C-alpha positions as CSV (number, residue, x, y, z in Angstrom):
1,X,0.0,0.0,0.0
2,X,1.4,3.4,-1.0
3,X,1.6,6.0,1.7
4,X,0.6,9.3,0.0
5,X,2.0,12.4,1.7
6,X,-0.2,15.5,1.5
7,X,1.2,18.7,0.3
8,X,1.4,21.7,2.7
9,X,-1.4,23.4,0.9
10,X,-3.7,20.3,1.0
11,X,-3.0,20.1,4.7
12,X,-3.8,23.8,5.2
13,X,-7.0,23.5,3.2
14,X,-8.0,20.5,5.3
15,X,-7.3,22.5,8.5
16,X,-9.4,25.5,7.3
17,X,-12.3,23.2,6.6
18,X,-12.0,21.6,10.0
19,X,-11.8,25.0,11.7
20,X,-14.9,26.2,9.9
21,X,-16.8,23.1,10.8
22,X,-15.7,23.3,14.5
23,X,-16.6,27.0,14.8
24,X,-20.1,26.3,13.4
25,X,-20.5,23.4,15.8
26,X,-19.4,25.5,18.8
27,X,-21.7,28.4,17.9
28,X,-24.6,26.0,17.1
29,X,-24.3,24.4,20.6
30,X,-25.1,27.8,22.1
31,X,-28.2,28.4,20.1
32,X,-31.4,27.9,22.1
33,X,-34.7,29.5,23.0
34,X,-35.8,30.1,26.6
35,X,-39.4,30.3,27.9
36,X,-40.5,33.7,29.2
37,X,-42.8,34.1,32.2
38,X,-42.6,37.9,32.1
39,X,-41.8,40.7,29.7
40,X,-38.1,41.6,29.3
41,X,-37.0,45.2,29.8
42,X,-34.5,44.9,26.8
43,X,-37.3,43.7,24.5
44,X,-40.1,46.2,24.8
45,X,-41.2,46.0,21.1
46,X,-43.1,48.5,19.0
47,X,-45.9,45.9,18.6
48,X,-48.2,44.8,21.4
49,X,-49.0,41.6,19.7
50,X,-45.3,40.7,19.6
51,X,-45.1,41.3,23.3
52,X,-47.8,38.7,24.0
53,X,-46.4,36.2,21.4
54,X,-43.0,36.4,23.1
55,X,-44.5,34.8,26.2
56,X,-47.4,32.7,25.0
57,X,-45.6,31.4,21.8
58,X,-41.9,31.4,22.9
59,X,-41.6,27.9,21.6
60,X,-42.6,29.0,18.1
61,X,-39.8,31.6,17.8
62,X,-37.4,30.3,15.1
63,X,-33.9,29.6,16.3
64,X,-31.3,32.1,15.0
65,X,-28.4,30.9,13.0
66,X,-24.6,30.6,13.8
67,X,-23.9,34.0,12.2
68,X,-26.2,35.8,14.6
69,X,-24.9,33.8,17.5
70,X,-21.4,35.0,16.6
71,X,-22.7,38.6,16.8
72,X,-24.2,37.9,20.2
73,X,-20.9,36.5,21.4
74,X,-19.0,39.5,20.1
75,X,-21.4,41.9,21.8
76,X,-20.9,40.0,25.1
77,X,-17.2,40.2,24.8
78,X,-17.3,43.9,23.9
79,X,-19.3,44.6,27.1
80,X,-16.6,42.9,29.1
81,X,-14.0,44.9,27.2
82,X,-15.7,48.2,27.7
83,X,-16.1,47.6,31.5
84,X,-12.4,46.6,31.6
85,X,-11.4,49.9,29.9
86,X,-13.6,51.9,32.2
87,X,-12.0,50.2,35.2
88,X,-8.5,50.8,33.8
89,X,-9.4,54.5,33.5
90,X,-10.2,54.5,37.2
91,X,-14.0,54.6,37.1
92,X,-15.9,52.9,39.9
93,X,-18.5,50.5,38.5
94,X,-21.0,48.9,40.9
95,X,-24.1,46.8,40.8
96,X,-23.2,45.0,37.7
97,X,-26.0,42.8,36.3
98,X,-28.2,43.7,39.2
99,X,-31.8,42.4,38.5
100,X,-34.9,44.6,38.9
101,X,-38.6,44.1,38.6
102,X,-41.6,46.1,37.5
103,X,-44.9,45.2,39.1
104,X,-48.5,46.1,38.1
105,X,-51.1,47.6,40.4
106,X,-52.1,44.2,41.6
107,X,-48.5,43.5,42.7
108,X,-47.8,41.0,40.0
109,X,-44.3,41.0,38.4
110,X,-44.9,41.9,34.8
111,X,-41.4,42.8,33.6
112,X,-37.8,41.9,34.6
113,X,-34.4,43.2,33.6
114,X,-30.7,43.4,34.5
115,X,-28.8,46.6,34.3
116,X,-25.2,46.4,33.0
117,X,-24.1,48.4,36.0
118,X,-23.9,51.8,37.6
119,X,-21.0,54.3,37.6
120,X,-20.4,55.8,41.0
121,X,-19.5,59.5,40.5
122,X,-19.6,62.2,43.2
123,X,-21.5,59.8,45.4
124,X,-24.2,59.3,42.8
125,X,-24.8,55.9,41.3
126,X,-25.6,56.5,37.6
127,X,-27.4,53.7,35.7
128,X,-25.2,52.6,32.8
129,X,-26.0,50.5,29.7
130,X,-23.5,49.3,27.0
131,X,-24.5,48.7,23.4
132,X,-22.2,47.6,20.6
133,X,-23.0,47.9,16.9
134,X,-21.8,48.0,13.4
135,X,-19.6,51.0,12.4
136,X,-22.1,52.3,9.9
137,X,-24.9,52.5,12.5
138,X,-22.4,53.8,15.1
139,X,-21.6,56.8,12.9
140,X,-25.3,57.7,12.6
141,X,-26.0,57.8,16.4
142,X,-24.8,60.9,18.1
143,X,-27.6,61.4,20.6
144,X,-30.5,59.5,22.3
145,X,-33.0,60.9,19.7
146,X,-31.1,59.0,16.9
147,X,-32.3,55.7,18.6
148,X,-35.8,56.7,17.6
149,X,-35.2,56.2,13.9
150,X,-35.3,52.4,13.8
151,X,-37.6,49.9,15.6
152,X,-34.8,47.9,17.0
153,X,-33.0,50.9,18.5
154,X,-36.2,52.3,20.0
155,X,-36.1,49.4,22.4
156,X,-32.9,50.8,23.8
157,X,-34.7,53.9,25.0
158,X,-37.6,52.0,26.5
159,X,-35.1,49.7,28.3
160,X,-33.2,52.7,29.8
161,X,-36.4,54.4,30.9
162,X,-37.4,51.3,32.8
163,X,-34.0,51.0,34.3
164,X,-34.2,54.6,35.5
165,X,-37.8,54.1,36.8
166,X,-36.9,50.8,38.5
167,X,-33.7,52.2,40.1
168,X,-35.3,55.5,41.1
169,X,-32.8,57.5,39.1
170,X,-33.2,60.8,37.3
171,X,-30.7,60.1,34.5
172,X,-28.6,57.3,33.0
173,X,-25.8,56.8,30.5
174,X,-25.4,54.8,27.3
175,X,-22.0,53.8,26.1
176,X,-22.2,52.8,22.5
177,X,-19.2,51.0,20.8
178,X,-18.2,50.0,17.3
179,X,-15.6,47.7,18.8
180,X,-13.0,50.4,18.3
181,X,-14.4,53.6,19.5
182,X,-17.0,54.7,22.1
183,X,-19.6,57.4,22.4
184,X,-21.4,58.5,25.6
185,X,-25.1,59.5,25.5
186,X,-26.9,60.9,28.5
187,X,-30.6,60.0,28.9
188,X,-33.0,61.8,31.3
189,X,-35.9,60.1,33.1
190,X,-39.2,60.8,31.3
191,X,-42.0,60.0,33.6
192,X,-44.6,60.4,30.9
193,X,-42.8,57.9,28.7
194,X,-42.4,55.5,31.6
195,X,-46.1,55.7,32.3
196,X,-46.9,55.0,28.7
197,X,-44.5,51.9,28.7
198,X,-45.9,50.6,32.0
199,X,-49.5,51.0,30.8
200,X,-48.6,48.9,27.7
201,X,-47.0,46.3,29.9
202,X,-50.1,46.1,32.1
203,X,-52.5,46.0,29.2
204,X,-50.5,43.2,27.5
205,X,-50.1,41.3,30.7
206,X,-53.8,41.0,30.9
207,X,-53.8,39.4,27.4
208,X,-51.1,37.0,28.6
209,X,-53.2,35.9,31.6
210,X,-56.3,35.5,29.4
211,X,-54.2,33.8,26.6
212,X,-55.6,36.3,24.1
213,X,-53.9,38.6,21.7
214,X,-54.1,42.4,21.0
215,X,-55.3,43.5,17.7
216,X,-52.7,43.4,14.9
217,X,-51.0,46.6,14.0
218,X,-51.1,47.9,10.4
219,X,-48.5,46.0,8.4
220,X,-45.1,47.7,8.5
221,X,-42.3,46.0,6.6
222,X,-39.7,47.4,8.9
223,X,-41.4,45.8,11.9
224,X,-43.6,42.9,10.7
225,X,-41.2,41.8,7.9
226,X,-38.5,41.1,10.5
227,X,-40.7,39.7,13.3
228,X,-39.8,36.2,14.4
229,X,-43.5,35.5,15.0
230,X,-44.7,36.6,11.5
231,X,-45.5,32.9,10.7
232,X,-47.8,32.8,13.7
233,X,-49.3,36.2,13.5
234,X,-49.6,36.6,9.7
235,X,-49.4,33.2,8.2
236,X,-51.2,34.4,5.1
237,X,-48.4,36.9,4.4
238,X,-45.5,34.6,5.4
239,X,-46.6,31.3,4.0
240,X,-49.2,31.7,1.3
241,X,-50.3,34.0,-1.5
242,X,-46.8,34.8,-2.8
243,X,-45.4,34.0,-6.2
244,X,-42.3,31.8,-6.1
245,X,-39.7,32.9,-8.7
246,X,-36.6,30.9,-9.5
247,X,-34.1,33.5,-10.9
248,X,-30.5,33.3,-9.7
249,X,-29.6,36.7,-11.3
250,X,-32.5,38.5,-9.7
251,X,-31.7,36.9,-6.3
252,X,-28.1,38.0,-6.7
253,X,-29.2,41.6,-7.4
254,X,-31.4,41.5,-4.3
255,X,-28.4,40.2,-2.2
256,X,-26.3,43.1,-3.6
257,X,-29.1,45.6,-2.8
258,X,-29.1,44.4,0.8
259,X,-25.3,44.9,1.0
260,X,-25.4,48.4,-0.5
261,X,-28.4,49.6,1.7
262,X,-26.4,50.6,4.8
263,X,-23.8,52.4,2.6
264,X,-26.6,54.3,0.9
265,X,-28.0,55.4,4.2
266,X,-24.6,56.4,5.4
267,X,-24.1,58.5,2.2
268,X,-27.5,60.2,2.7
269,X,-26.7,60.9,6.3
270,X,-23.2,62.4,5.6
271,X,-24.4,64.3,2.5
272,X,-27.1,66.0,4.6
273,X,-24.7,66.9,7.4
274,X,-22.1,68.3,4.9
275,X,-24.6,70.4,3.0
276,X,-26.1,71.8,6.2
277,X,-22.6,72.7,7.4
278,X,-22.0,74.7,4.2
279,X,-25.4,76.3,4.0
280,X,-25.0,80.0,3.3
281,X,-21.2,79.6,2.5
282,X,-20.6,80.7,-1.1
283,X,-17.0,79.3,-1.3
284,X,-14.8,77.4,1.0
285,X,-11.7,75.2,0.9
286,X,-11.3,72.3,3.4
287,X,-7.7,71.2,4.3
288,X,-6.5,72.2,0.8
289,X,-8.3,69.0,-0.4
290,X,-11.9,69.9,-1.0
291,X,-13.5,73.1,-2.5
292,X,-17.1,73.6,-1.6
293,X,-19.1,76.2,-3.7
294,X,-22.7,77.1,-3.1
295,X,-25.3,79.6,-4.3
296,X,-28.8,80.6,-3.4
297,X,-31.5,79.2,-5.7
298,X,-35.1,80.2,-6.0
299,X,-37.7,77.9,-4.5
300,X,-40.7,76.7,-6.3
301,X,-43.5,79.3,-6.4
302,X,-46.4,78.5,-4.1
303,X,-49.7,77.7,-5.7
304,X,-52.9,79.3,-4.5
305,X,-55.5,76.6,-5.2
306,X,-58.4,78.9,-4.3
307,X,-57.8,80.8,-7.5
308,X,-58.1,77.7,-9.8
309,X,-61.6,76.5,-10.9
310,X,-62.5,73.2,-9.3
311,X,-62.8,71.3,-12.7
312,X,-59.3,72.4,-13.7
313,X,-57.8,71.7,-10.3
314,X,-59.2,68.2,-10.4
315,X,-57.5,67.4,-13.7
316,X,-54.2,69.1,-12.7
317,X,-54.0,67.1,-9.4
318,X,-55.3,63.8,-10.7
319,X,-53.2,61.0,-9.2
320,X,-52.3,57.8,-11.1
321,X,-52.2,54.6,-9.1
322,X,-48.7,53.7,-7.9
323,X,-47.1,50.5,-6.7
324,X,-45.2,50.5,-3.4
325,X,-42.5,47.8,-3.1
326,X,-41.2,46.4,0.3
327,X,-38.2,44.1,0.1
328,X,-38.1,41.6,3.0
329,X,-35.1,39.3,3.6
330,X,-36.3,35.8,4.4
331,X,-33.7,34.7,7.0
332,X,-35.0,31.1,7.3
333,X,-36.0,30.0,3.8
334,X,-37.1,26.6,5.2
335,X,-40.2,28.3,6.6
336,X,-41.4,29.6,3.3
337,X,-43.5,27.0,1.6
338,X,-45.9,27.3,-1.4
């Protein structure tokens, strides 16, 4: 029998394949779903129906994949890293991962949470929450109001408000990180917002106890299209009534569209900031590298519709039917059946 010796490149290729398989196996072993008996402060969703599904139908939530698990792991490691850097700088961090509870008027626990910690400064314990994110998103968030722009980030603000309410604190601090840099965002306690959140929790808790569901919200692709319970809440949209198209080229273009989307948003964000910075400046040179020139332009003349006969106005403002397109990434293709 001939003993064939593998070349160094063959051995390396074999090693890479084994490493990839082992990493997937390690990540896959961590993937799980856990039953909920209360609402979670970090997951106060835009949709009331989601809130109830998250408890009554926790076992129907699809398991996430290894890629998302890797992101979760990276976020957990970054939280540890941020805390280590804060300690290295001499800041006193206390009450790390301290649990708290929100009760309804009947004394029932309806929501639980754990705060990342508190920073002790001038004898004041300031609630502190750490969030890590992609660099494109990091650049777009420069204050708490920027969290309001996306459904997922709005949960951050609700989480902090409950932390402040549950810890009897008037203000808290977000540290956001892109795994290289950090920003510090102060948040003030908003009792009106806290009352609104707690009322939602109490109302949805009654649905949980009765095993009923709130009315569906109007379909919103940014919310419903990414909901893990869409196959339970809207099976007609998720599983039926869709045309199935086998087109590799079109699928590739949709994949590329998804890759370019965050870059397009970043472009729009920076373009708006730059143009606003140079508003009213006719000519400027930046670092001998860029020349920015501007001029005032006339706006469109306003139209006094009261001066136009109704029959002419109707023809001039007639609207042709349009077609709105929402593109939804189907993460788990196994769930989509004709």
